[in-house]
C-alpha positions in Angstrom: -5.8 -14.2 -4.6 -4.1 -12.6 -1.6 -4.6 -9.8 0.9 -1.5 -8.2 2.4 -1.3 -5.4 4.9 1.9 -3.3 4.8 2.8 -0.7 7.4 5.2 1.8 6.0 7.5 3.8 8.3 9.6 6.9 7.4 8.7 10.3 6.0 5.5 9.1 4.2 2.8 11.5 5.3 2.2 14.9 3.6 4.2 13.9 0.5 1.5 12.2 -1.7 2.5 8.7 -0.7 -1.1 7.4 -0.3 -2.0 8.7 -3.8 1.1 7.2 -5.2 0.1 3.8 -3.7 -3.5 4.2 -5.0 -2.3 4.9 -8.5 0.0 1.8 -8.5 -2.7 -0.4 -7.0 -5.4 0.7 -9.4 -3.1 0.3 -12.4 -2.5 -3.3 -11.2 -6.2 -4.0 -10.8 -6.0 -4.3 -7.0 -8.4 -3.3 -4.3 -7.7 -2.1 -0.8 -6.7 1.1 1.0 -3.9 3.5 2.1 -4.4 5.4 5.3 -2.4 7.6 7.5 -1.8 6.3 11.0 -1.6 8.7 14.0 2.1 7.8 14.6 3.2 9.0 11.2 3.2 5.7 9.4 1.0 4.7 6.5 -1.0 1.4 6.4 -1.5 -0.1 2.9 -3.9 -2.9 2.3 -3.6 -4.7 -1.1 -6.0 -7.4 -2.3 -5.9 -9.3 -5.6 -3.8 -11.7 -7.6 -0.6 -12.8 -5.8 1.7 -11.6 -8.6 0.0 -8.1 -8.8 0.1 -7.7 -5.0 3.8 -8.7 -4.9 4.6 -6.2 -7.7 2.9 -3.3 -6.0 4.6 -4.2 -2.7 8.0 -4.0 -4.4 7.2 -0.5 -5.5 6.3 0.8 -2.0 10.0 1.7 -1.4 11.1 2.0 -5.0 12.7 5.0 -6.7 9.4 6.5 -7.7 7.9 6.4 -4.2 7.5 9.9 -2.7 9.0 10.7 0.7 11.5 8.5 2.5 10.6 4.9 3.3 12.6 3.6 6.2 10.8 0.3 6.9 7.9 -1.8 5.6 6.3 -4.5 7.8 3.9 -6.8 6.1 1.4 -9.5 7.1 -1.0 -11.6 5.2 -4.7 -11.7 6.1 -7.7 -13.7 4.8 -9.3 -12.2 1.7 -12.2 -9.9 2.4 -13.5 -9.2 -1.1 -12.7 -5.5 -1.0 -14.0 -3.2 -3.7 -12.2 -0.3 -5.1 -9.2 1.5 -3.5 -9.6 4.1 -0.9 -7.3 6.7 0.7 -8.0 8.1 4.2 
């Protein structure tokens, strides 16, 4: 199990990006969140099995991702036992 926080830069607000991430995360059985940051970036938190987290991280800037992703910065954190997936 792993918890990864990804901060996504580019044109990712107002294009359905958070809902795209939620769909991918829920389909993979992950918990976490996707929220808009005041500076125009989106913070994505994914928690679950290592391989599932890695697969969703790979999709964050894939061809199906809405908007334009310029950069993704990631960091690992201790698991927190999140439940469900939220968007804010």
